[in-house]
Phi, psi and omega in degrees: 000130178274131173239117180274147178228119182284120189268122172280123177224147176233130180050039178080002182251134182293135179283163175294322178299330182285330175292320176301313179297320176300325180288329175290320184298325179301331177279357180247330182172212185265109181295145169239122179271138178241123191240104176272127179131192180293156182305131180299159174289167181296329178296316178290325179296322185288328176294318182295323173289332181287338177253021166096006180290123181273342181206146172239118182259117188260123172244101181271099181243015172066218179295348180293338178303337179282347182263120192299317182290324172293325180294316181299317174305312186297318176300316181298319176303320181278352189231028183295330180259007180247121186285339182234141172230130175249136175228163177275134190281100175231172174306316182287317184291334173299320179293318178296317181298322181295317175291327181285329178297317180296329180283328191245345180082020180285149169272141192243133163230124180248159174072027180283151176260358179179169179208152176205162181260126186227118181045037170085011177237156180276127172244134181242167177228131184206161176267145184221168181049058175066033182054041173256353176230146163253127187236141171246132193233127175258136176265113189276338186287165182290339181248149185220133167243117181240124175264121178249140178289138176299151177076009177264342178238132179280120181288126172218144184299149173292156183302328178225128177289154176232164175258103191284141175288135183257124186233134178264134183260129168281134187230131181259102185280139182281159170292155184219150184275359174217160179220155179275123177262337179201151176233122177245099180299139178276131175292117173265147172293152182292171178101188186273135179298148188303312184292340184260348199291138176279346170228138178229127178247112184251138174247146177236214180298339175294344176288339188055025177092351183265105182261009186301314181295314184298311180295322184290322180297311181304315189295318185298328186271347181079036186234196185237157177269128174246183183196157176273167175300325179302314187294315177289334175297321183287347181087006183291333181205152186293154186297338178294348177268001183285134175253131173160182184300328183252005176247226177267130169272127180243152172220057182291166175288326181227130176230117181257122181248107181258120178068029180241128187287331177097042174295154187305323174305315180289314178302323179297343182258356187216357190289344181270011181300158177297290178238133185240130182238134183233149173233112176211148180285341185261103184293354177266003183299142180301330184301331181292332179302327182258353188279147176272335181216133183223141180238120172276110176166178181279139179297338179280349167269315183292310185297318180293329173291319172302318181295317179299312182294321186288325182290319180294321184295314177300331186270354180288000000 
């Protein structure tokens, strides 16, 4: 069975979550990479082949790729013979998946943590209701679209690399009632995007607006900086750092909550993380209820000690 994977790429390079998706796809069938944009470089194609993609289907629709309905039409054209499509679960791809389901009659599950074939149907696992329930879902329709969260599958190369054929897909774009008149890229901070980071260090009201230590700790661990809604509401840090139900949902291997009480809004965006560590001066803070390891104390005392010990360990 062919399993299509919508490849996320930046500046022509394949992102790590896409490699995770290809790894997951190999457990379901034969992966086919779908690439929206200009023809990928030979290096990018080689990486896709290393992770098992037998074919790379390229739909170059220019800036129309930013238009959800047109992107869905392009993906539909590239996946006509693939009963399963895997995408990285983001705000944009969730909307694309919905449009695509309307076009193809596919069943959709988003924010999945895994997928497998059971009795000829795709079954997914995911957490719902602010990560308070684990759910297994079976897609009964003939076509399935699965949105998977980053960091839920360990990316691993295929046992044997293949040389994928690169195929150009012709797309008949639909008429739309709206159009994109301009595109102004937002300057992004360096480092790993919050939603993809294997480690997230978040600071809340306990930082008092000083994120110096939080940022230093995140950089040391090779992770990203997160924040609570209180911190973003105060203007201490920009909104794209907010972790929560109305912010970014993260599933890193390690989540560090520094000076965050653990309100339901915040917990809903990080509770599915692998290991949760919290630092809080209030021993009754709700965050301790879901933490694997908790430290009662000031982040301004605890984080410097953690940084020092980690540097000592790495230098040993």
